[in-house]
N, C-alpha and C positions, 0 to 999 in steps of 0.2 A: 471463363474468368471468375474469380471469387467475388461474391458480393460482400458488402461491408460487414454484415453479421457473421458470415463464415470466417472472414479475416479476424474479427474480434475473438471468435471462438478459438481459432488456432493460437492467437497470442495469449489467451487465457491459459491454455495448456502449457505454454512456456513460462507461466507465472508472471505475466505482465498485466498490470492494472492501469487503466487510462482514466484520468479525470480531465476530459476535454469539454469545453463549453460551460454554460452555467450549471452550477451544482443544484440539482433538484432533490426533493425527498426520494423520488423513485430512483434516480441515477445514483444517489448516495447509498440507497439500500442495496443496489447491485454491487457497489464497491465493498460495502461491509460484508455482504454474503460471500463474496469472492475471497476476502481476507480471512474470514473464519473457515471457509472451505479449505484453503491452503493449510492453515494451522491445524485443523482437526485431522486432515489426512496425513500430515507429517507426524502427528502423535500416533496415529494408527499404524503407520508404516515404520515407526521408530527411525525417522529421518529428520533432517533440519536443512531445508533449502531456502535460499534467499528469494525475496519478492522484489519486483521492480515496479515502481509507481511513477508513471509519466504524467506530468501536469501541464496543461495549457488551458487555464481557466481564470476567469475574472471573479470567481467565487459564487455565492448564492446563499442557499439556506444555511444560516449560521450554526444552529444547533446540530444539524446533520454534519457540517464540517467539523465541529468540535468533537462529535462522536467518532468520526473517522480518525481524527487526530489522536484521540485517546486509545482507540483500538490498535492503531499502528504502533503505539508505544507499548501496549500491553502484550501483544502476541510475541512469541519468542524468536521468530525468524529475523534475520537481518533484512531490513527494509531499505532498499535503495530508493531515493526520490530524485527525480530529474525534472528540472524546470525547462520547458520549451516554449518559446514565444512569450506571450503575456501571461503573467501569473500575479493575481491580486487577491486581497481579502482572505476568504477561507481557503483559497488556493495556496496562498503563501503560508497560512497556518498549517496546511497539510504538508507542504514542502519541508517545514522545520521539524515535522514529526518523524522524519526518517531517522534511521540509526545514525548516531553521531559518527562522523568520519566519512560517510558515504552519501551525503546530501549534495546533489550536483545542480549546477546551473549551466545551460548551454551558453556559449560565448555571446550569442546575439539575443539572448532572452532579456526581458524587462520585468522587474519585480516591483510590486507596490504594496505598501502598508497603509491601512486606513481604519478608522474606528467604525463600529457598527452604527447604522442609522435606521430611522423609522420615518414613515410618512405621517406627520402630525397635523396635516392640513385638515380643516373642517371637523375638528374633534372638540368635544366639550372640555371644560377646564379640568374636570375630574379624570377624564380619559387621558388628557394631555399629561397630567401628573403621573398617572399609572404607567403610561407608555414610556415616559422619560425615565422612571425608576427601572423599568425592565431593560431599557437600552443601556443604562448605567451599569446594571448587573452584568450584562453581556460584555460590556467594555472591560469590566474588572476581570472576568474570566479570560478574555483575550490577552490582557496585560500580564496576568499570572502565567498563562501558557507560554507566551513569548519570552518572558523572563526566565522561565525554567529551561526552555530549549536553547536559549542564546547565552545565558550566564550573565546577562545585564540586569541591573536593578529595575524594579517595577517603576521607579520614578523616571528612569531614562526611557523605558518603553512608553510610558504614559505621554512623555513629551513627543516621541516619534509618531504617536497616533493622533496628535492634535489636529493635523491636516494631512491630506493624501501625500505620501512620500514615495516618489518614483525613484528607482535606483537601478544602476547597472549591476551585472553579476559581480563585478569586483567590489562594489560598495556593499552588496548583500553579503559577500564573503567577509568584508571588514566588520560587519555587524553580527557575524556568526549565524546568519540565517541559512547559509550553505557552507559546505566544507571544501568544495572544489568547483572550479570554473571549467568544466568540460563534461562531455557525455561519457559515462563509465564504459570501460572495455568489457566485452563479454567473457574474457578469461577469468573475470572476478566471480562469475556465476558458478561457484563451486560449493559443494555441501560442507556444512559445518558438522562437528560431532553431534550425534543424536541427542535429543533432549534427555535430561535426567528426570524421568517421570515419577513423582512421588506416589506411593501406593494409596495415600489417603486423598489424593486429588486436590491438594491445597494450592493456594495461589491462583494463577491464571488457569491452571488445569482444572479448577473447579467448574469452569464453564464448558468443558469438553464433554460431549455426550458420552454416556457410560460405554456404549458399544465401541467407540473409537478408543477410549482410554484402555479398555480391556484388551483390545487388539494390540495396542502399543506396548502394554506391560508384558503380554505374551511374546511379542517379537523381541523385546529387550531381554527377556529371560533366555530365549533361544540363542541370541547373539552372545550373551555372557557365558552360556554353557558350551559354546563352540559349535552349535548346530548350524548348518547352512540352511537358510530358508529357500524353499522351492520357488524359483522364478521361471517364467515362461522364456524358453530359449527360441529366439528368432533366427531361422536359418535362411540365408539368401542363396538360392542356387546359382551355380556358375552358368556361363553361356553354353558350355558343353552339356551340362545336365538339363538345361532348358530344351536343347535340341533333341536329346534322348527322349525326354518327356513328350515332345511333340510327335516324334516318330512312333512312340508307343501308343499314343492316342489315335493316330492314323490307322495303325494295325487293328486296334480294337473296333474301329468303325467298320472296317472291311469284314 
């Protein structure tokens, strides 16, 4: 029987990313590394495959959540986001960062918005003022991000964040936090046309390591020139061929 780590490895190969439980700096780092790994390899292979991000999280480290949010928007692949169970705080922020039109909420999921907070107990007056200013800055970042991803005004988002707002998938759909109230079908997992890779590496391609970029440009040139790239051909023997192979091995042993 597969253990959890083996199962997660298998799902990662299928381009599935999971944000389950509290978002920590370490866990967020794994998510970021996985997203960049997919993007860099698609560039190197001159391909463009979608990514599926499944979310069941009450949030956690805000700046890490904001970094994941920004990365999902920056990379070129289509990013499906799927809310499962309870999704709140930076989990909701990540949910909205999916590609527009393919942000999903499962029918029985629960989605929540709330503003950033800080523990200001037992702090000095100067520390209290400093912490309050930092929390206000985080709130402004959150308001701006939600406004961009939903199309609502910052004033409207600001009101929504005044106190914890729990909502059904249908309400989240009405607020443009998600686009569909269902789990996406796997037939949507098809490749898009390959990236148009600029030779000067501008835009998001500027963060792609040169070795990946060079491979991608070489592969693109081969495709455009009509050359077929060499791919490993996997041959699955028939039952008759397997039987012949077994007989041959028996003879060799004798």
